[in-house]
C-alpha positions in Angstrom: 0.0 0.0 0.0 1.4 3.3 -1.1 1.6 6.0 1.6 1.1 9.6 0.5 3.4 11.5 2.9 1.9 15.0 2.4 -1.6 13.7 3.3 -0.2 11.9 6.3 1.4 15.1 7.6 -1.7 17.1 6.9 -3.7 14.5 8.7 -1.4 14.7 11.8 -1.6 18.5 11.7 -5.4 18.4 11.5 -5.7 15.9 14.3 -3.4 17.9 16.5 -5.2 21.2 15.7 -8.6 19.7 16.4 -7.4 18.5 19.8 -5.8 21.9 20.5 -8.9 23.9 19.6 -11.2 21.6 21.6 -9.0 21.5 24.7 -8.0 25.1 24.8 -11.5 26.2 23.9 -13.0 24.1 26.8 -10.4 25.4 29.2 -11.0 29.0 28.4 -14.8 28.7 28.4 -14.9 26.7 31.7 -12.5 29.0 33.4 -14.2 32.2 32.4 -17.6 30.7 33.4 -16.1 29.9 36.8 -17.0 26.2 36.5 -15.6 24.0 39.2 -13.6 25.4 42.1 -10.2 26.8 42.8 -8.8 23.5 44.0 -9.8 21.8 40.8 -8.1 24.4 38.6 -4.9 24.3 40.8 -4.8 20.6 40.3 -5.3 21.1 36.6 -2.4 23.6 36.5 -0.1 21.1 38.3 -1.1 18.3 36.0 -0.6 20.5 33.0 2.9 21.4 34.1 3.8 17.7 34.4 2.4 17.1 30.9 4.5 20.0 29.6 7.6 18.5 31.0 6.9 15.1 29.4 6.1 16.7 26.1 9.4 18.6 26.3 11.3 15.4 26.9 9.7 13.8 23.8 10.6 16.9 21.7 14.2 16.6 22.9 14.3 13.0 21.6 13.3 14.3 18.2 15.9 17.1 18.5 18.5 14.4 19.0 17.6 13.0 15.6 17.7 16.4 14.0 21.2 17.1 15.4 22.5 13.7 14.3 21.1 14.2 10.7 22.7 17.6 10.5 26.1 16.6 11.8 26.5 12.9 10.9 24.1 12.6 8.0 26.1 14.9 5.8 29.3 13.0 6.5 27.7 9.7 5.6 26.4 11.2 2.3 29.9 12.4 1.5 31.4 9.0 2.4 29.0 7.2 0.1 29.6 9.7 -2.7 33.4 9.1 -2.3 32.7 5.3 -2.2 30.8 5.4 -5.5 33.5 7.4 -7.1 36.2 5.0 -5.8 34.2 2.0 -7.0 33.9 3.5 -10.4 37.6 4.1 -10.4 38.5 0.4 -9.5 35.9 -1.1 -11.8 37.1 1.0 -14.7 40.7 0.0 -14.0 39.8 -3.7 -13.8 38.0 -3.5 -17.2 41.0 -1.9 -18.8 43.7 -4.2 -17.3 41.8 -7.4 -17.7 41.1 -6.7 -21.4 44.9 -7.6 -21.9 45.2 -10.4 -19.4 46.0 -12.9 -22.1 48.9 -10.9 -23.4 51.4 -12.1 -20.8 51.8 -13.6 -17.3 52.4 -10.1 -15.9 49.2 -8.8 -17.5 47.3 -11.8 -16.0 48.7 -11.1 -12.6 47.8 -7.4 -12.9 44.3 -8.4 -13.8 44.0 -10.7 -10.8 45.4 -8.0 -8.4 43.1 -5.4 -9.7 40.1 -7.7 -9.4 41.0 -8.6 -5.9 41.3 -4.9 -4.9 38.0 -4.1 -6.6 36.2 -6.9 -4.7 37.4 -5.6 -1.3 35.9 -2.1 -1.9 32.4 -2.6 -0.5 29.8 -0.3 1.0 29.6 -2.6 4.0 32.3 -0.5 5.7 30.4 2.7 5.4 27.0 1.3 6.3 28.5 -0.4 9.4 30.9 2.5 10.2 34.1 0.3 9.9 37.2 2.0 8.4 38.8 0.4 5.3 42.0 -1.5 5.8 44.8 -0.3 3.4 45.6 -2.5 0.5 49.0 -4.1 1.1 48.7 -7.1 -1.1 50.5 -8.0 -3.2 53.7 -6.6 -1.5 55.1 -3.5 -3.1 58.2 -5.3 -4.2 56.2 -7.8 -6.3 53.9 -5.3 -7.9 54.1 -4.0 -11.5 54.5 -0.3 -11.9 50.9 0.0 -13.0 49.5 -2.1 -10.2 51.6 -0.2 -7.6 50.2 3.2 -8.8 46.7 1.8 -8.8 46.9 0.5 -5.3 48.6 3.7 -4.0 45.8 5.8 -5.6 43.2 3.4 -4.1 44.6 3.6 -0.6 44.6 7.4 -0.8 40.9 7.4 -1.7 40.1 4.9 1.0 42.0 7.0 3.5 39.8 10.0 2.6 36.7 7.9 3.2 38.0 6.7 6.5 38.3 10.3 7.7 34.5 10.7 7.2 33.4 7.4 8.8 33.7 8.4 12.5 31.6 11.4 12.0 29.1 9.4 9.8 28.7 7.0 12.8 27.0 9.9 14.6 24.1 9.6 12.2 22.9 6.6 14.1 20.0 7.1 16.4 18.5 5.6 19.6 15.0 5.0 18.2 13.5 4.1 14.9 11.8 6.7 12.6 8.4 5.1 13.2 8.8 5.6 17.0 10.0 9.1 16.6 6.8 10.0 14.6 4.7 8.6 17.5 6.8 10.5 20.0 6.4 13.7 18.1 2.7 13.4 17.8 2.4 12.4 21.5 4.5 15.4 22.4 2.3 17.8 20.5 -0.8 16.4 22.2 0.7 16.6 25.7 1.8 20.1 25.2 -1.6 21.0 23.8 -3.3 19.7 27.0 -0.6 21.5 29.1 -1.5 24.8 27.4 -5.2 24.1 27.7 -4.9 23.5 31.5 -2.8 26.6 32.0 -5.1 28.7 29.9 -8.1 27.3 31.8 -6.6 28.1 35.2 -5.7 31.6 34.0 -9.2 32.1 32.7 -10.6 31.0 36.0 -8.5 33.5 37.9 -9.5 36.2 35.5 -13.1 35.3 36.0 -12.7 35.4 39.7 -11.0 38.8 39.5 -13.8 40.2 37.3 -16.4 38.8 39.7 -14.7 40.4 42.7 -14.6 43.7 40.9 -18.3 43.5 40.0 -19.2 42.7 43.6 -17.1 45.5 45.0 -18.8 47.9 42.5 -22.2 46.9 43.9 -21.1 47.3 47.5 -22.5 50.4 49.2 
């Protein structure tokens, strides 16, 4: 089943706004009408403050994700971009070298070395935040000039990717995206009820003050 993301977001907004208007409207109306007593509204205010704290904690959980995406996500994107460029570099080299592998024994060995190096360049390291190990085989003394230059260039490219991997690891997060959506929606609802309770208690105090002024105005 295909999920239309804009409609999901609009649905969440609509649901939250409906709760907000209903809760805040009830709090303001009941408070100004002096419904219930002072103890009730003080309890509501205390309960609202607790809900606000819980909502703030849930928002901070989502802030953690935002910070990680900003700081670590960019590094992961750069590391993957460098990986794709490096993979193209090795694959292209393999196709060129191996096209002459039947010309001589040295050409055949160069093809084997290049293919082995190409097979070891995998996205597994980036996805699992494990630095690449420098290519040291075959030993420098037994490489051809072309293979030696290829491996040196490859090691330099892998070294640049390794510099990004520690920062890319910060893109990991404590909770799944599905849970974060639930946390964010719950935080919005809790903060809405917190505001409704505070507004209701403030409206009740305003109603009491207005009532007191009216009664004093009627006093002889």
